[in-house]
C-alpha positions as CSV (number, residue, x, y, z in Angstrom):
1,M,-2.5,-30.0,-5.6
2,T,0.6,-28.4,-4.4
3,D,2.6,-29.4,-1.3
4,A,2.9,-26.1,0.4
5,Y,0.4,-23.5,1.7
6,F,0.7,-20.0,3.1
7,I,-1.5,-17.8,5.2
8,G,-1.9,-14.1,4.6
9,I,-3.4,-11.8,7.3
10,D,-4.6,-8.3,6.5
11,V,-5.6,-6.1,9.4
12,G,-7.2,-2.9,8.1
13,T,-9.0,0.0,9.7
14,Q,-12.3,-1.6,9.5
15,G,-11.6,-5.3,9.7
16,A,-9.2,-8.3,9.6
17,R,-9.0,-10.8,6.8
18,V,-7.3,-14.2,6.8
19,A,-6.7,-16.1,3.6
20,V,-4.8,-19.3,2.6
21,F,-3.0,-19.8,-0.7
22,D,-1.1,-22.6,-2.4
23,A,2.3,-22.2,-4.0
24,R,0.6,-21.3,-7.4
25,G,-1.3,-18.5,-5.8
26,A,-4.7,-20.2,-5.8
27,Q,-6.9,-19.1,-2.8
28,L,-8.2,-22.1,-0.8
29,A,-10.1,-20.4,2.0
30,A,-10.7,-17.0,3.5
31,H,-12.6,-15.4,6.4
32,E,-13.1,-11.8,7.5
33,E,-14.3,-10.0,10.6
34,V,-15.4,-6.4,10.6
35,F,-14.6,-3.8,13.2
36,A,-17.1,-1.1,14.1
37,L,-15.8,2.2,12.8
38,S,-16.3,5.4,14.9
39,A,-14.7,8.8,15.4
40,I,-12.7,7.3,18.2
41,S,-11.6,4.3,16.3
42,R,-10.1,6.6,13.6
43,Q,-7.8,7.8,16.4
44,E,-7.2,4.8,18.6
45,Q,-8.0,1.1,18.4
46,D,-7.5,-1.8,20.9
47,A,-4.9,-4.0,19.2
48,R,-6.1,-6.9,21.2
49,L,-9.4,-6.7,19.3
50,W,-7.4,-7.1,16.1
51,W,-5.9,-10.3,17.5
52,N,-9.3,-11.6,18.6
53,S,-10.6,-11.2,15.0
54,C,-7.5,-12.8,13.6
55,Y,-7.8,-15.7,16.0
56,H,-11.4,-16.4,15.1
57,S,-10.6,-16.1,11.4
58,L,-7.6,-18.4,11.7
59,Q,-9.7,-21.0,13.5
60,Q,-12.4,-20.7,10.8
61,V,-10.1,-21.2,7.8
62,C,-8.1,-24.0,9.5
63,N,-11.3,-25.9,10.4
64,E,-12.5,-25.5,6.9
65,L,-9.2,-26.6,5.3
66,S,-8.7,-29.6,7.6
67,A,-11.2,-31.5,5.5
68,I,-9.4,-30.9,2.2
69,I,-5.6,-30.5,2.9
70,D,-3.0,-31.7,5.3
71,L,-2.6,-28.7,7.7
72,S,1.0,-29.8,8.3
73,L,1.8,-28.5,4.8
74,I,1.1,-24.9,5.9
75,K,4.6,-23.5,5.9
76,S,4.4,-19.8,6.9
77,I,2.3,-16.8,7.9
78,G,2.7,-13.2,6.8
79,V,0.9,-10.1,8.0
80,T,0.1,-6.7,6.5
81,S,-1.6,-3.7,8.1
82,T,-1.8,0.1,8.0
83,S,1.3,2.3,7.6
84,G,2.0,4.8,10.3
85,T,0.0,3.2,13.1
86,I,2.0,2.9,16.4
87,I,1.5,0.8,19.5
88,P,3.3,1.6,22.8
89,M,4.1,-1.8,24.4
90,G,4.7,-2.4,28.1
91,Q,6.4,-5.1,30.1
92,G,5.2,-8.6,29.3
93,D,4.6,-7.5,25.7
94,Q,1.2,-6.1,26.4
95,P,-0.2,-2.9,24.9
96,L,0.5,0.0,27.3
97,Y,-1.9,2.2,25.3
98,P,-4.3,1.7,22.4
99,A,-2.9,1.6,18.9
100,I,-2.5,5.2,17.7
101,M,-3.9,5.0,14.2
102,Y,-2.3,6.4,11.1
103,S,-5.5,8.5,10.6
104,D,-5.1,10.2,14.1
105,G,-4.3,13.9,13.4
106,R,-3.3,14.8,17.0
107,S,0.4,14.7,16.3
108,V,0.7,17.8,14.0
109,E,3.1,19.7,16.3
110,E,5.2,16.6,16.8
111,A,5.4,16.1,13.0
112,I,6.8,19.6,12.6
113,T,9.4,18.9,15.3
114,C,10.4,15.6,13.7
115,K,10.7,17.2,10.2
116,E,12.8,20.0,11.5
117,A,15.1,17.6,13.4
118,A,15.5,15.4,10.3
119,I,16.3,18.4,8.0
120,N,18.7,19.9,10.5
121,A,20.5,16.6,10.8
122,G,20.8,16.2,7.0
123,A,19.0,12.9,7.3
124,E,18.8,10.8,4.1
125,G,15.5,9.3,2.9
126,Y,12.1,10.1,4.4
127,I,11.8,13.5,6.1
128,A,8.3,14.5,5.1
129,F,6.8,13.7,8.5
130,N,3.2,14.6,9.0
131,A,0.5,13.6,11.5
132,S,0.0,10.3,9.7
133,S,3.7,9.3,10.2
134,G,4.8,6.9,12.9
135,L,7.6,8.9,14.5
136,P,5.5,11.9,15.5
137,K,3.0,9.5,17.1
138,M,5.8,8.1,19.3
139,L,6.7,11.6,20.3
140,W,3.1,12.5,20.9
141,F,2.7,9.6,23.3
142,L,5.7,10.6,25.3
143,R,4.6,14.2,25.6
144,N,1.0,13.4,26.5
145,H,1.5,10.3,28.7
146,P,4.7,10.9,30.7
147,D,3.3,8.8,33.5
148,K,3.6,5.7,31.3
149,I,7.2,6.2,30.2
150,T,8.7,4.1,33.1
151,R,6.6,1.2,31.9
152,L,7.3,1.6,28.2
153,K,9.3,-1.4,26.7
154,R,9.1,-0.5,23.0
155,F,7.1,1.0,20.2
156,I,5.8,-1.4,17.5
157,H,3.8,-1.0,14.3
158,A,0.4,-2.4,13.4
159,S,1.5,-5.6,11.6
160,D,4.1,-6.3,14.3
161,F,1.4,-6.8,16.9
162,I,0.0,-9.8,15.0
163,T,3.4,-11.3,14.1
164,G,4.5,-10.7,17.7
165,T,1.4,-12.4,19.1
166,L,1.8,-15.3,16.8
167,S,5.5,-15.8,17.4
168,G,6.3,-14.1,20.7
169,N,8.8,-11.9,18.9
170,F,7.8,-8.2,19.2
171,G,11.3,-6.9,18.8
172,V,11.5,-7.0,15.0
173,T,9.8,-5.1,12.2
174,D,10.4,-4.6,8.5
175,Y,11.7,-2.1,6.0
176,T,8.3,-0.8,4.9
177,N,6.8,-0.1,8.4
178,V,9.8,1.9,9.5
179,L,9.9,4.3,6.6
180,K,7.6,6.8,8.3
181,S,9.2,6.1,11.7
182,G,12.4,7.7,10.5
183,Y,14.6,4.6,9.9
184,D,17.5,5.3,7.6
185,L,16.9,2.9,4.7
186,H,20.2,3.9,3.0
187,N,22.5,2.9,5.9
188,Y,20.1,0.5,7.6
189,R,20.1,2.1,11.0
190,W,18.1,4.3,13.3
191,P,19.5,7.8,12.8
192,D,21.0,9.7,15.7
193,Y,18.7,12.7,15.4
194,I,15.7,10.5,16.6
195,T,17.3,9.8,20.0
196,A,19.3,13.0,20.3
197,S,16.4,15.5,20.2
198,S,13.2,13.7,20.9
199,G,13.6,11.8,24.1
200,I,13.0,8.5,22.2
201,R,15.4,5.9,23.5
202,R,17.1,3.4,21.2
203,E,15.9,0.5,23.2
204,W,12.3,1.5,22.4
205,L,13.0,1.0,18.7
206,Q,12.8,-2.4,17.0
207,D,15.4,-4.3,14.9
208,V,14.6,-4.0,11.2
209,V,14.8,-6.7,8.5
210,P,13.4,-7.1,5.0
211,S,9.7,-8.1,4.7
212,G,9.3,-11.9,4.6
213,T,12.3,-12.6,6.8
214,P,11.6,-15.4,9.3
215,I,11.3,-14.0,12.8
216,G,10.1,-17.0,14.7
217,T,7.7,-19.9,14.6
218,L,4.1,-20.3,15.7
219,K,3.7,-20.4,19.5
220,K,2.7,-23.8,20.9
221,E,-0.6,-22.6,22.3
222,W,-1.8,-21.2,18.9
223,A,-0.6,-24.3,17.0
224,K,-2.7,-26.4,19.3
225,D,-5.8,-24.1,18.9
226,F,-5.5,-24.0,15.1
227,G,-4.4,-27.6,14.4
228,L,-1.2,-26.3,12.8
229,P,2.4,-27.6,13.3
230,E,4.6,-25.6,15.6
231,S,7.1,-25.4,12.7
232,V,4.9,-22.8,10.9
233,V,7.2,-19.9,10.3
234,I,6.1,-16.3,11.1
235,T,7.7,-13.7,8.8
236,A,8.3,-10.0,9.2
237,G,5.3,-8.1,7.9
238,I,4.7,-5.3,5.3
239,T,2.5,-2.2,5.0
240,D,-0.8,-2.5,3.3
241,G,0.1,-0.4,0.2
242,C,3.2,-2.4,-0.4
243,A,1.3,-5.7,0.1
244,S,-1.1,-4.7,-2.7
245,Q,1.9,-3.9,-4.9
246,I,3.4,-7.3,-4.2
247,A,0.1,-9.0,-4.9
248,S,-0.1,-7.2,-8.2
249,G,3.2,-8.8,-9.3
250,A,5.1,-5.5,-9.6
251,V,8.2,-6.7,-7.9
252,N,10.9,-6.4,-10.6
253,P,12.8,-3.2,-11.6
254,G,10.7,-1.5,-14.3
255,D,7.4,-3.0,-13.0
256,W,4.7,-0.6,-11.8
257,N,1.3,-1.0,-10.2
258,T,-1.5,1.5,-10.5
259,T,-4.5,1.0,-8.2
260,I,-7.5,3.1,-9.1
261,G,-10.1,3.1,-6.4
262,T,-11.3,6.2,-4.6
263,T,-7.8,7.6,-5.4
264,L,-5.1,6.7,-7.9
265,V,-2.1,5.1,-6.3
266,V,1.1,4.4,-8.2
267,K,3.9,2.1,-6.9
268,G,6.8,0.5,-8.6
269,V,10.3,-0.8,-8.4
270,T,13.5,1.0,-9.4
271,Q,17.2,0.2,-9.2
272,E,17.9,3.5,-7.5
273,E,16.0,5.7,-5.1
274,I,13.9,8.5,-6.8
275,Q,14.7,11.9,-5.4
276,D,11.7,14.1,-5.9
277,P,12.3,17.8,-5.1
278,G,8.6,18.4,-5.1
279,G,8.0,15.8,-2.4
280,A,5.1,14.0,-4.2
281,I,7.0,10.7,-4.5
282,Y,8.5,8.8,-1.5
283,C,10.4,5.5,-1.6
284,H,10.0,2.2,0.4
285,R,12.8,-0.3,0.4
286,H,12.3,-3.5,-1.6
287,P,13.0,-6.8,0.3
288,E,15.9,-7.4,-2.1
289,G,17.4,-4.0,-1.7
290,F,15.8,-2.2,-4.7
291,W,13.6,0.8,-4.2
292,M,9.8,0.9,-4.2
293,P,8.8,4.5,-5.0
294,G,5.2,5.6,-5.1
295,G,2.6,8.3,-4.6
296,A,-1.1,8.8,-4.1
297,S,-3.2,11.2,-6.1
298,N,-6.5,12.8,-5.1
299,T,-7.7,11.9,-8.6
300,G,-9.3,8.5,-8.9
301,A,-12.6,6.8,-9.5
302,D,-14.7,8.5,-6.9
303,W,-16.3,10.5,-9.7
304,V,-18.0,7.3,-10.9
305,S,-20.3,7.1,-7.8
306,S,-20.6,10.8,-7.2
307,R,-21.4,11.8,-10.8
308,F,-22.9,8.6,-12.2
309,G,-24.4,7.0,-9.2
310,G,-27.3,4.8,-10.2
311,A,-26.4,5.0,-13.9
312,D,-25.9,1.9,-16.1
313,L,-22.1,1.8,-16.0
314,A,-21.9,-1.1,-18.5
315,A,-23.9,0.9,-21.0
316,L,-21.8,4.0,-20.4
317,S,-18.6,2.0,-20.8
318,E,-19.8,0.5,-24.0
319,A,-20.8,3.9,-25.4
320,A,-17.3,5.2,-24.4
321,A,-15.7,2.4,-26.4
322,A,-17.3,3.8,-29.5
323,L,-16.3,7.4,-28.7
324,V,-12.6,7.0,-28.1
325,P,-10.4,8.9,-28.6
326,G,-12.6,11.6,-27.1
327,Q,-12.6,15.2,-28.2
328,Q,-13.1,16.8,-24.8
329,L,-10.6,17.5,-22.0
330,A,-11.8,16.9,-18.5
331,W,-10.2,16.3,-15.1
332,P,-12.5,14.5,-12.5
333,L,-10.8,15.9,-9.4
334,M,-13.7,15.8,-6.9
335,Q,-12.0,17.8,-4.1
336,K,-9.8,20.8,-4.1
337,G,-6.1,20.2,-4.3
338,E,-3.8,17.6,-5.9
339,R,-0.8,15.9,-4.2
340,F,0.5,13.5,-6.8
341,P,2.0,13.4,-9.5
342,F,2.3,17.2,-8.7
343,I,1.5,19.2,-5.7
344,A,-1.2,21.9,-6.3
345,P,-3.2,22.8,-3.2
346,H,-5.3,25.2,-5.2
347,A,-6.2,22.8,-8.1
348,V,-9.8,22.1,-9.0
349,G,-11.3,19.7,-11.5
350,F,-12.9,20.8,-14.7
351,A,-15.0,19.7,-17.7
352,P,-16.7,21.6,-20.5
353,E,-20.4,22.4,-19.9
354,G,-23.3,20.7,-21.7
355,L,-21.6,17.4,-22.4
356,S,-23.8,14.3,-22.6
357,D,-23.3,11.6,-20.0
358,E,-21.6,9.4,-22.5
359,V,-19.1,12.1,-23.6
360,L,-18.4,13.2,-20.1
361,F,-17.9,9.6,-18.9
362,T,-15.4,9.1,-21.7
363,A,-13.6,12.4,-21.0
364,Y,-13.3,11.6,-17.3
365,M,-11.8,8.1,-17.9
366,E,-9.3,9.7,-20.3
367,G,-8.5,12.5,-17.8
368,V,-7.5,10.0,-15.1
369,A,-5.4,8.2,-17.7
370,Y,-3.6,11.5,-18.5
371,I,-2.8,12.0,-14.8
372,E,-1.5,8.4,-14.7
373,R,0.7,9.1,-17.7
374,Y,2.1,12.3,-16.3
375,A,3.0,10.3,-13.1
376,F,5.0,7.8,-15.2
377,D,6.5,10.5,-17.4
378,R,7.7,12.2,-14.2
379,I,9.0,9.0,-12.7
380,R,11.0,8.3,-15.9
381,K,12.4,11.8,-15.8
382,L,13.4,11.6,-12.1
383,S,14.7,8.1,-12.1
384,G,16.2,7.7,-15.6
385,E,14.8,4.2,-15.6
386,P,12.2,2.7,-17.9
387,V,8.6,1.8,-17.1
388,T,8.4,-1.7,-18.7
389,Q,4.9,-2.8,-17.7
390,V,2.0,-1.6,-15.7
391,F,-0.1,-3.9,-13.4
392,S,-3.6,-2.7,-12.6
393,A,-5.8,-3.1,-9.6
394,G,-8.8,-1.4,-8.0
395,G,-12.4,-1.0,-9.1
396,A,-11.4,0.9,-12.3
397,S,-9.8,-2.3,-13.5
398,N,-13.2,-3.9,-13.9
399,S,-13.9,-1.7,-16.9
400,E,-12.3,-3.2,-20.1
401,T,-12.9,0.1,-21.9
402,W,-11.0,2.1,-19.2
403,L,-8.1,-0.5,-19.3
404,Q,-7.8,-0.1,-23.0
405,I,-7.9,3.7,-22.8
406,R,-5.1,3.6,-20.2
407,S,-3.0,1.2,-22.3
408,N,-3.3,3.5,-25.3
409,V,-2.6,6.7,-23.3
410,L,0.4,5.1,-21.7
411,N,1.5,3.2,-24.8
412,T,2.3,0.3,-22.5
413,P,0.7,-3.1,-21.8
414,V,-1.7,-2.9,-18.8
415,R,-2.2,-6.2,-16.9
416,K,-5.3,-6.7,-14.7
417,M,-4.3,-9.2,-12.1
418,K,-6.5,-11.9,-10.5
419,N,-6.0,-11.3,-6.8
420,V,-4.5,-8.0,-5.5
421,S,-5.8,-8.2,-1.9
422,G,-3.6,-7.3,1.0
423,A,-4.0,-10.9,2.3
424,A,-2.6,-12.2,-1.0
425,G,0.4,-9.9,-0.8
426,A,1.0,-11.0,2.8
427,A,0.9,-14.7,1.8
428,I,3.4,-14.0,-1.1
429,I,5.7,-12.3,1.4
430,A,5.3,-15.3,3.7
431,A,6.3,-17.7,0.9
432,S,9.1,-15.5,-0.4
433,R,11.9,-16.7,2.0
434,T,10.4,-19.9,3.4
435,W,9.5,-21.8,0.2
436,F,10.9,-19.7,-2.6
437,S,14.3,-18.0,-2.8
438,N,13.1,-14.5,-2.9
439,I,10.1,-12.2,-3.5
440,R,10.5,-12.1,-7.3
441,E,10.5,-15.9,-7.6
442,A,7.4,-16.1,-5.3
443,A,5.5,-13.5,-7.3
444,A,6.4,-15.2,-10.6
445,Q,4.8,-18.4,-9.3
446,M,1.9,-17.0,-7.3
447,V,0.7,-14.0,-9.3
448,H,-1.2,-14.4,-12.6
449,P,-2.9,-11.9,-14.9
450,E,-6.6,-12.1,-15.6
451,K,-6.4,-9.8,-18.6
452,I,-3.7,-8.0,-20.6
453,M,-4.5,-4.9,-22.7
454,L,-2.1,-4.0,-25.4
455,P,-1.8,-0.5,-26.9
456,E,-3.4,0.1,-30.3
457,P,-1.0,1.9,-32.6
458,S,-3.7,3.9,-34.4
459,L,-5.0,5.4,-31.1
460,V,-1.6,5.9,-29.4
461,T,-0.7,8.8,-31.7
462,A,-4.1,10.5,-31.2
463,Y,-3.8,10.2,-27.5
464,D,-0.3,11.7,-27.6
465,T,-1.8,14.8,-29.0
466,S,-4.7,14.9,-26.5
467,Y,-2.3,14.3,-23.6
468,E,-0.1,17.2,-24.6
469,A,-3.1,19.4,-24.8
470,F,-4.3,18.3,-21.3
471,I,-0.9,19.0,-19.7
472,K,-0.7,22.4,-21.5
473,L,-4.1,23.2,-19.9
474,L,-2.9,22.3,-16.4
475,K,0.2,24.5,-16.9
476,E,-2.0,27.4,-18.1
477,K,-4.0,27.0,-14.9
478,K,-0.7,27.1,-12.9
479,Y,-1.3,23.6,-11.5
480,I,2.0,22.4,-13.0
481,N,5.0,24.7,-12.8
482,E,7.6,22.7,-14.6
């Protein structure tokens, strides 16, 4: 048994999860509460309901753990939540308006205004503002609720509401949350164009620190309710995508994480910021000053349920293992348009007609692997830095055959990790500056692989040929222009 424990909280669109981990990354307890999802809740949610769910879950896990560990050994709490969600806060640090969700599309015009202002000012870093970005939501609130401006104290991000409620400090946020709010991650300041042209005041914008930085301790009332010491440190939060990356172990330069769920999301660590002229890649700031570039594709594993729903996936995967390398080229893009690793709004998926389920299943797994490889090829080209290892998460990682295909296509070891939940990432962040020296040390101790796939030399060469044919086909279709 270790002598330190850490709590990770993950507040998502549809629920809140609280989990407790020890210093070796073992999960001791977890509890989750679900939010009802509706058309309205995709636009706005009451952040106080988030806290109620977190409160009940914290009570549950602490009551459960009190019988098996000394709760005084819980050292810190970290929080992750959605990126781009904004909460206008009033006096007394109470919400002045519901949380404006990242998925709320009402701020399209404000996004255009923010993007033009950033470009005209020659702003460094993130300028690709859209309706899911935080800064346009602040501007939307000011334009649509001018009657509330005199009572506005500050804008905060989703995870900040929970860290603020726990500690009483709502005035601090982290590097990852402020990316889409326009913060200058090169010079570590709020750029002048934000306050010069939008009507947003500097006093409404939070101070910014690296994720995992201690920002306070647990308020006395909560310590009493949960049976925890008041010395429990509350740390600056992190966005959900970055939390999953941290949980995967991809925290060192050259490390990359690919999550294949409904979509394929690639995130990694580089020494220098990646400048992508095409706009498909954007960069967060690593807690230690490195860069965390990434992108999200429309290609993923959604084809498994839509095309093979109800099928015996284990049997198909076993059949595919005997068919690799496949002889057919297919791209399982289930919607029109691709956004990463290239932008092609007109792109549509394809597959030869008349294929058996086994052959099509194999070709689709390979097609996703080719898209993943193109992402890494492009990342290497733009960054000039190596991709040393790939950590894997998401439902696709449950297929050993698919993991092996990807390792062969990438010619890189692929590591499936044990726990890549947002709550695990939040707990690692919580431990990174309270128990360990930094995030890399914390991840080295708390993240462990479940399975490692190594490339098979005899198949790597064959896949090189198929990959080149796949990319050539995409270029012929005018999906890739480089």
